[in-house]
C-alpha positions in Angstrom: -86.1 4.0 -62.5 -84.4 6.2 -59.8 -83.0 3.1 -58.1 -81.4 1.8 -61.3 -79.9 5.3 -61.9 -78.5 5.4 -58.4 -77.0 1.9 -58.8 -75.3 2.9 -62.0 -73.8 5.9 -60.3 -72.5 3.7 -57.5 -71.0 1.3 -60.0 -69.1 4.1 -61.7 -67.8 5.4 -58.3 -66.7 1.9 -57.3 -64.9 1.3 -60.6 -63.2 4.7 -60.3 -62.2 3.8 -56.7 -61.0 0.3 -57.5 -59.2 1.0 -60.8 -57.8 4.5 -60.5 -57.7 5.0 -56.7 -56.5 1.7 -55.5 -54.5 0.3 -58.4 -52.6 3.6 -59.3 -52.1 4.3 -55.6 -50.6 0.9 -55.1 -48.2 1.3 -58.1 -47.2 4.8 -56.8 -46.6 3.6 -53.3 -44.5 0.6 -54.3 -42.5 2.8 -56.7 -41.9 5.4 -53.9 -40.7 2.6 -51.5 -38.5 1.1 -54.2 -36.8 4.3 -55.2 -36.5 5.9 -51.7 -35.5 2.9 -49.6 -33.6 -0.4 -49.8 -36.7 -2.3 -48.7 -37.5 -5.2 -51.0 -40.8 -5.2 -52.9 -42.4 -8.3 -51.5 -45.8 -9.5 -50.4 -45.5 -7.6 -47.1 -44.8 -4.4 -48.9 -47.8 -4.9 -51.2 -50.2 -5.8 -48.4 -49.1 -2.9 -46.2 -49.4 -0.6 -49.2 -52.8 -1.9 -50.0 -54.0 -1.4 -46.4 -52.9 2.2 -46.5 -54.0 3.0 -50.0 -57.6 1.9 -49.6 -58.7 4.6 -47.1 -56.8 7.3 -49.1 -58.4 6.1 -52.3 -61.8 6.2 -50.6 -61.2 9.7 -49.4 -60.1 10.7 -52.9 -63.1 9.1 -54.7 -65.9 9.5 -52.2 -65.0 12.9 -50.7 -62.6 14.9 -52.8 -63.9 14.1 -56.3 -67.5 14.7 -55.1 -67.2 18.1 -53.5 -66.6 21.5 -55.0 -64.0 23.5 -53.1 -65.1 26.8 -54.7 -68.7 28.0 -55.4 -70.3 26.6 -58.5 -69.5 29.0 -61.2 -69.3 29.0 -65.0 -66.1 31.2 -64.8 -63.3 29.2 -66.4 -60.7 30.9 -64.2 -62.4 29.7 -61.0 -62.8 26.2 -62.4 -59.1 26.1 -63.3 -58.2 27.4 -59.8 -60.3 24.6 -58.2 -58.5 22.0 -60.4 -55.1 23.3 -59.4 -56.1 23.4 -55.7 -57.3 19.7 -55.9 -54.0 18.8 -57.6 -51.8 20.5 -55.0 -53.7 19.6 -51.9 -55.2 16.2 -52.6 -53.0 14.9 -55.4 -49.6 16.0 -54.2 -50.0 16.5 -50.5 -52.1 13.5 -49.7 -50.0 11.3 -52.1 -46.8 12.3 -50.3 -48.3 11.7 -46.9 -49.6 8.3 -48.0 -46.2 7.3 -49.3 -44.4 8.5 -46.2 -46.8 6.5 -44.0 -46.0 3.3 -46.0 -42.3 3.9 -45.9 -42.4 4.5 -42.2 -44.5 1.3 -41.6 -42.2 -0.8 -43.8 -38.8 0.4 -42.8 -39.2 2.2 -39.5 -36.6 4.6 -40.7 -36.6 8.3 -39.8 -38.2 10.3 -42.6 -35.6 12.7 -44.0 -35.8 15.7 -46.3 -34.2 13.6 -49.0 -36.9 11.0 -48.6 -39.6 13.6 -48.8 -38.0 15.0 -52.0 -37.9 11.6 -53.7 -41.4 10.8 -52.7 -42.6 14.1 -54.0 -41.0 13.5 -57.3 -42.6 10.1 -57.5 -46.0 11.5 -56.5 -46.1 14.4 -59.0 -46.7 12.3 -62.2 -49.4 10.3 -60.4 -51.1 13.5 -59.1 -51.0 14.9 -62.6 -52.5 11.7 -64.0 -55.2 11.6 -61.3 -56.3 15.2 -61.3 -55.8 16.3 -64.9 -56.5 13.1 -66.8 -58.5 10.5 -64.8 -60.8 12.9 -63.0 -61.6 14.9 -66.1 -62.8 12.0 -68.3 -65.7 9.6 -68.3 -63.8 6.3 -68.3 -67.0 4.3 -68.2 -69.2 5.7 -71.0 -71.2 2.5 -71.3 -72.6 3.2 -67.8 -74.8 6.2 -68.3 -76.9 7.6 -65.5 -80.1 9.5 -66.2 -78.5 12.9 -65.6 -75.7 12.1 -68.1 -78.0 11.1 -70.9 -79.0 13.6 -73.5 -82.6 15.0 -73.4 -83.6 13.1 -76.5 -82.4 9.8 -75.0 -84.3 10.3 -71.8 -87.7 10.8 -73.4 
């Protein structure tokens, strides 16, 4: 039974990675490229964006979303602080870095303060979506692991 439970958990992690990490990251990256540069959105832009977004999504799903930055605590203030830290550091900062890497690969242009500003404005809604909506909801309720089932269901 433990192997089945572990497999279900891995499926949920993979689905979160594929749907929310990669797909939303790809959309964000292409939007940032489109708004901040004159580079056309073509197959090359999509492939380079995908190659950059996969490791960032992996870090986000497998590392960031699975660790607690602050000690486990029932204190709501500390939980909110952790959420805001994740939003600022991993949602915004890593999103901006990822977008700037793609822009640099695609255009070879020097990154200016204006580019950073535009990319930050594009990144903010995606960071909000990722940290405050996607990460706080069970999007795959049909895949229940043993630890997520209620005590009466387990028995």
